[in-house]
VOMIVEX-275209 format. One line per field, with one value per residue (C-alpha): residue in one letter; x, y negated, z negated. Coordinates in steps of 0.02 Angstrom, whole numbers, plus 50000, padded with zeros to 5 digits. Layout:
! VOMIVEX-275209
code: c(A|...)
X: c(X|...)
Y: c(Y|...)
Z: c(Z|...)
END
This chain:
! VOMIVEX-275209
code: c(M|A|R|K|K|E|N|K|K|Y|N|M|D|D|E|V|I|I|G|Y|N|V|R|L|K|K|D|K|H|P|A|K|Q|K|K|V|K|A|T|N|N|S|K|Q|T|P|K|V|K|S|N|T|N|K|K|Q|K|P|K|T|S|K|K|N|S|K|Y|T|R|I|K|K|I|L|I|A|L|V|K|L|I|L|T|I|V|I|I|V|G|I|L|F|F|L|F|V|S|P|V|F|N|I|T|E|I|K|V|E|N|A|K|K|I|S|A|D|T|Y|I|A|L|S|E|I|K|K|G|E|N|I|F|K|L|R|K|D|R|A|K|E|L|I|K|N|E|S|Y|V|E|S|V|K|I|R|R|E|Y|P|G|T|V|V|I|S|V|T|E|R|K|P|R|Y|M|I|E|K|N|G|M|Y|I|Y|I|D|K|N|G|Y|L|L|E|M|N|Q|T|P|L|D|L|V|I|L|N|G|I|S|T|D|L|E|N|K|K|I|G|S|R|L|L|D|E|D|I|S|K|F|N|D|L|I|K|I|T|D|G|L|K|N|N|S|I|D|A|K|I|Y|S|I|D|I|S|D|S|N|N|Y|I|L|E|F|K|E|E|N|K|Q|V|I|L|G|D|V|S|D|L|S|T|K|M|L|W|I|K|E|L|I|E|L|N|K|G|T|S|G|V|I|H|L|N|T|E|N|V|Y|F|S|P|T|T|Q|D|A|K|E)
X: c(50596|50731|50853|50823|50864|51024|51080|51074|51244|51289|51297|51377|51304|51132|51176|51128|51244|51162|51188|51219|51084|51202|51254|51438|51493|51643|51780|51842|51985|52043|52216|52151|52026|52160|52265|52121|52085|52265|52270|52108|52170|52332|52235|52112|52232|52357|52534|52572|52740|52832|52909|53026|53183|53132|53182|53041|53082|53050|52912|52966|52844|52807|52883|53051|53060|53017|53152|53279|53240|53256|53421|53490|53437|53520|53683|53685|53650|53792|53912|53860|53887|54058|54108|54056|54150|54308|54297|54268|54417|54530|54476|54502|54677|54719|54657|54725|54885|55042|55118|55022|55068|55151|55338|55401|55335|55422|55403|55441|55482|55494|55602|55533|55446|55536|55482|55454|55333|55231|55226|55168|55034|54967|54944|54999|55087|55197|55122|54949|54870|54902|54724|54653|54745|54623|54710|54581|54591|54782|54781|54668|54777|54934|54849|54830|55012|55013|55160|55071|54991|54943|54976|54960|54971|54998|55024|55172|55134|55158|55200|55260|55164|55228|55178|55213|55192|55199|55254|55213|55357|55366|55355|55315|55313|55200|55277|55173|55228|55410|55363|55362|55223|55278|55155|55156|55110|54927|54907|54919|54992|55131|55224|55256|55438|55555|55681|55647|55682|55756|55582|55479|55373|55192|55116|54939|54847|54661|54658|54636|54778|54713|54574|54680|54768|54923|54865|54722|54719|54716|54555|54510|54534|54719|54740|54668|54825|54945|54952|55015|55140|55211|55231|55319|55440|55477|55512|55633|55721|55738|55822|55936|55863|55760|55892|55869|55680|55623|55435|55283|55126|54974|54837|54797|54807|54815|54964|55086|55228|55399|55530|55715|55780|55966|55955|55845|55726|55541|55457|55279|55245|55063|54979|55065|55038|55195|55289|55446|55479|55449|55578|55708|55670|55689|55858|55924|55862|55932|56103|56097|56050|56165|56181|56036|55873|55712|55559|55549|55385|55325|55138|55142|55177|55340|55453|55562|55661|55629|55760|55712|55717|55876|55970|55908|55978|56146)
Y: c(49308|49353|49232|49303|49475|49413|49325|49482|49549|49726|49820|49993|50030|50027|50147|50327|50458|50609|50761|50663|50596|50509|50330|50291|50170|50061|50087|49915|49956|50136|50114|50039|50176|50309|50222|50210|50394|50435|50332|50404|50581|50545|50484|50623|50768|50783|50835|51013|51047|51193|51319|51393|51335|51409|51586|51691|51803|51984|52049|52193|52323|52362|52535|52462|52339|52476|52588|52446|52420|52605|52610|52465|52546|52710|52621|52526|52687|52778|52634|52638|52826|52812|52672|52775|52926|52822|52744|52914|52983|52841|52857|53045|53019|52887|52989|53157|53119|53148|52993|52887|52985|52884|52911|52766|52664|52499|52389|52202|52087|52227|52164|52211|52369|52493|52524|52709|52662|52552|52692|52816|52695|52667|52854|52826|52980|53015|53126|53052|52964|52777|52736|52835|52724|52645|52480|52411|52564|52562|52378|52410|52554|52446|52303|52418|52379|52230|52146|52135|51967|52002|52134|52145|52301|52300|52429|52423|52541|52678|52748|52619|52548|52392|52351|52169|52122|51962|51999|51905|51840|51837|51659|51680|51815|51863|51953|52094|52225|52213|52227|52092|52068|51980|51854|51763|51581|51627|51722|51901|52031|52110|52228|52277|52306|52318|52205|52018|51914|51741|51666|51556|51650|51594|51586|51547|51628|51663|51823|51986|52089|52249|52253|52199|52315|52279|52201|52108|51922|51811|51723|51562|51469|51511|51494|51318|51265|51336|51174|51087|51227|51203|51016|51048|51179|51077|50924|51024|51088|50916|50856|51008|51066|51211|51338|51290|51314|51475|51467|51356|51362|51330|51350|51163|51074|50907|50960|51079|51138|51181|51283|51271|51423|51399|51219|51263|51126|51112|50979|50923|50862|50810|50814|50798|50611|50506|50669|50601|50482|50621|50730|50594|50581|50770|50771|50621|50678|50853|50782|50654|50788|50924|51063|51000|51095|50996|50933|50804|50710|50645|50646|50477|50300|50301|50441|50514|50667|50746|50872|51024|51010|51114|51014|50852|50898|50941)
Z: c(55485|55607|55526|55357|55417|55498|55341|55238|55205|55236|55073|55072|54903|54975|55111|55099|55166|55234|55126|54962|54847|54722|54731|54731|54598|54617|54488|54454|54335|54358|54280|54118|54094|54110|53979|53858|53878|53846|53687|53623|53651|53554|53402|53399|53417|53268|53300|53256|53174|53240|53120|53245|53150|52982|52941|52880|52731|52763|52656|52543|52490|52308|52327|52381|52234|52110|52183|52169|51984|51947|52039|51937|51773|51821|51869|51702|51607|51695|51655|51472|51460|51542|51422|51270|51335|51361|51186|51105|51200|51145|50963|50969|51037|50905|50757|50812|50903|50796|50877|50750|50595|50454|50460|50351|50203|50164|50009|50011|49863|49734|49590|49420|49481|49595|49775|49736|49598|49717|49847|49716|49653|49829|49860|50040|50105|50254|50388|50372|50520|50511|50565|50421|50298|50172|50138|50015|49906|49908|49857|49709|49650|49659|49566|49417|49383|49263|49348|49517|49552|49734|49867|50056|50164|50351|50488|50606|50748|50785|50612|50484|50334|50244|50064|50018|49835|49732|49555|49396|49291|49100|49034|48849|48715|48571|48422|48348|48221|48274|48459|48591|48718|48876|48948|49116|49147|49174|49011|49076|48959|49061|48947|48767|48725|48576|48661|48653|48807|48808|48804|48688|48560|48546|48372|48318|48463|48447|48551|48456|48528|48448|48578|48725|48847|48949|49112|49030|48991|48837|48788|48878|48714|48718|48906|48902|48808|48937|49036|48878|48851|49025|48994|48829|48894|49051|48941|48833|48988|49065|48905|48892|48727|48795|48744|48560|48553|48469|48451|48476|48369|48479|48348|48358|48526|48435|48331|48415|48303|48377|48287|48323|48229|48259|48201|48052|48104|48137|48245|48214|48390|48383|48555|48723|48741|48771|48786|48871|48726|48599|48685|48669|48483|48461|48546|48448|48277|48300|48340|48197|48071|48131|48003|47899|47894|47890|47983|48122|48116|48283|48248|48161|48215|48115|48176|48039|47983|47813|47753|47653|47464|47446|47574|47498|47326|47399)
END
């Protein structure tokens, strides 16, 4: 029994210290336990982001925002009123100031009609304010003149008005009761006069001239033949026989008739096809039959000259 007691080892865990009733346990791995606790704490507690670097916007009250809007509206309203006042002041100065009164009226390109006539037609007067000038009305008044094709009016500040016109030119004539009506290339009746111009007389027109006033236009039926007329007269001019032509009958566009009064000859032209060749025939047959009255036939395949009966007998 004694040996057994001796062989027992001395165990501090089994000892009881006076004043303590708890057993002391040996911590085998203190370092590892601390690490585990540290890692567990890091997983459980999330990181909190700091907002120290961000600037926080100051909160404005509703009263301040309302006051700001009212202030902006008042500023815009004041600016609008000032702008209106300035514009009204400028307009008042422009329309009242004598600096902008008309002191000179110029007319450009006036040839057939005098400059004074154009100024009178426009009803533009010196001394009137240049900004009160009614250009559209003045244009319409000037266009009442039959010779005016187009008109432009411009202001040259401070006090000059310029009237620029484009005039029509007589191209043909119509004989009526011993009077001559001048017509331009577009069929406008320009003037009635006792004096004939050195122009071709048109016969066989369809327009009733009794119901037409100067400044009006021929019927479309007649005007549709004006392109042919231009070709004919240009062809005569190119062959130097335009001075001999007296009249052209346009009643039939398929058979124009030309009269050469000084040569006592008539040309039945036909239509305007192959016109350059026909002009050569006219020139040659007039020269070959100089002094003999008759008719040149160009509306057939066989061109020929037929003298009048009296000349044929002689």
